[in-house]
N, C-alpha and C positions, 0 to 999 in steps of 0.2 A: 656438224650442226647439232647442238644439244636439244633434245626433245623437251620442250617446256610444257606444252599442252598435251594431256593424255589423249590418245586416239579413242575416245570414249565408246563410240558405237562399235568399232571393230573389236576392241578388247571386251566390251560388255557381252557381245554375242559369243565371244570365245569362252567366257565363264561357263557356259552351259554345254560346251562341246569338248572341253579339255578331258583327255583320257590319260591317266597314269599308266605307263607301260614299262614292263621289265624285260620282255623278250622282243628283240628287234630282228629285222630281216637282213641287216647288213647293207642294205641299199643306200648309196650315197645320194643325198638330195641334189636336185638340180642346182647349178652354180648360181643362178639368179635367186633362188630361195635361200641358199646358204649365205650369199652376200647380204641379203636383207636381214638375216639373223645377226650376222657379224656387225652390220651397221647399227642395229638397235642396241647391241651390247656396248658399242662405243658411244652412242648418242644418248641413251636413256640414263641420265644421272640426276634423279629427282632430289637426292640429298648428297651433301659432301661426305665422303668417307666410305662409300660403297661403290663397287664396280663389278663388271662381269667380263669374262674372257671366253670366247669360243675357241675350243681346241679342236683343230681339224685332224685329229688322229683317232683311231679306234679306241674305245674305252675299255677293252677287255682286261688290260692289265690293271686299270683303275678299280675294277670291280672283282678281279680275280680273288676268290676266297672270301669275298665280303658278304658273309651270310649272317643276318641278324636273327632276332628271336622269332621272326615270322618267315624264316628261310628266304630272306630277301636277296635276290641275286639278279643282276642285270647282265644280259648277254647280247653280243653282236651289235651294239650301238656304234654307228660309224663315227659319230662326233659326241662331244659333251661340252657343257658350259660350266665354268667355275664361277661361283658367286663369292666375292672377296670383300672383306671388311677391314678397315683400319681400326684395330681394337682400342685405340686411344680416342676414337670418336665417340661422343655420347650417343647412346641408343644404337650402337653398331649392329646388334642383332636384328632389331625391328626394321631399320632402314634397309638392311640387306634382304629381308623377307619381302618387303614392299618392292624393291628393285627387281629381285629375282622373279617374282610372280608376273611383273609386267613383261619381262622377256619371255617367260613361258607362255603367256597369253598371245604374244606376237607369233611365237612358233606355232601355237594352236591355230591361229588364224590362217597360217600358211599350210595347214594340213599335216603338221608334224606331231608325233607323239613325244612326250616328255615324262619325267617322273622326278619329283623332289627326292634327293638323297642327302641326308644330313649327317647321319651317324656311321654308316657302314660303307665306306670306300677307303681305298688305300691312299693315304695322304702322301706317302713317299713317292708313289707313281705320279700323282698330280704335280708334286714339286719339281719333277724332272721336265714337265711340259709347260708350267706356268711360272713366270717370274714375279715374285712378290716384292713389294717395297717394304721399308721399315715399318714395323708394327702391324703389318697385314697378315691376315689369316684367311684361308679358304673355309668358309662356314658350311657350304653345301655345294652340291653339283647337280646337274640334270643330264642324263643321256638325251640325245636328240636324234631322231630318225623316224622310221616307219615300223609299226608293229609287224611281227612275223605272221600274224593272223590278219587277213584283210578285214574281217568282221570287227576287229578291235582298233582299226585305224580311225583317225579323226574324220568325221563326216558331218552331215547336216542335221543329224538327229540328236536332240538334247539328251544328256545323260541323266539318269535318275540316281543322284548321289545319295548315299546312306549318311544322313546327318540328323543330329538332334533337332527336335522341334524348337521353334523360337521361344516357346514358353519356358524352356529349360535353360535358355541362354541369356534372356533378358533379366537383369537383377534389379532393375528400377525403372519406372516410367512406363508409358504405354506405347505399344507398337502402332496403335491406331491414331496417334497424334496427327500424323499427316502422311500424304502419299510418298514423299521423299524418304521418310524414315522407314517405311515398310519396304520400299525399293532397295534402300541401302542395306538393311538387315537381311533381306532375302538373298542379296548378293554375297554378303559377308558369311552367311550361314554355310554356303557350299564351298568355302575355301578349303584347300587341302591342308593337312597337318600331319605331323609324325604319328604313324600308326593310327591315323584317323582319330586322335584323342580330342580334337576340337576344344582347345583350352580357353578360347575367348569367351568373355562375358560382356554384356552391353548395358550401359546405364544411359537412359534417354531423358533429354529435356526438350523444350520447345525448339531450341536452335542448335542443339549439339547431340552427339553420341560419343560416349567414352568407351574405349576398348580396354578391358582389363584381362589379366590372366586369372584362371581359376585356382592357381596354386603358386607358391614360391619355389616348389621343388622342380628340378629338371628331370629328364628321363630320356632314354634311348639316344643319348649323346646329342640331342637336339634341343636348343633353347626354346622355351615357350614364347619368349620374346620374338624369335624368328617367325614362329607360327602366327603370332598376333600381327606381325608386320605384313604377312600375306593377306590376312583378313582385312587389314587397313586398306589395302589397294582395292580389294573387292568392294568394301563398304563405300569407298569414294566413287568407284565406277557406278555403283547403284544409285548413289545420290546424284551424281552428274547426269546419269541417264534420265533421271526424273526432273532434270532442269535446275538442280540446286548445286551451286559451287560453294567451296569453303576452304579451310586451311587446317593444318594439323598443329596441335600443341602437345609436345611430349611431356609425360608425367612421371611421377616416382612409382616404381614397381611395387606391388603387383598391378597397379594401373599402368597402362602403356602409353596411350595417346588419346586426345580428344579431337574429334572433327567438329569444328564450329562453322556454321554457315556465314557467308559474307553478308 
């Protein structure tokens, strides 16, 4: 069964609980929880051309030696999820970010730790465990499991994310136009991004918010379009939590997409 409607309240709450985690306990999640993650990987297909696969194998080989500029290394994750795009599909990066964040929020709602990894993993190891179709590419992965430190596990206490103030992210229009706009932007603001670069910028009108990238340049082997796709889902969840539904229109980069109310 394909998920059509977003589980707004569940995923909205998870926005404020998500913890990026690199060091895991190795503990295998209960089968009931694992099955739910596997099911959402299969069922959540908001756009054609992006999908996710849960790999029920330890991720140590996938992350072995994968140390980036911030000494990024994941250890002892029992499982991982691969986020896959058909690169012939328009907007492949942004739709994969949107899809992947939905699955990460589902994992968060189940008490699991995750961490977006886009640039520093061993693709050869992933290719041994994930079957790709023609024109497909693994754009990012996330480890799935429980933090090795109990204090860093997902709990009921909201996280104080280090993010730029909205005044630095809004490039046109007023945040105070309406309650739904403030709710949408507050949610988008705390989205995760590669090295916390927060590349999204927002243009506001009475009935829409446009998500743009702050640069045409890429970095850290992760597309800014993917980061903006993550922010798109956050933005939509914030809008829907405030009671406003809408739809996405994809635009020419460095603009990414416009959320217009119904």
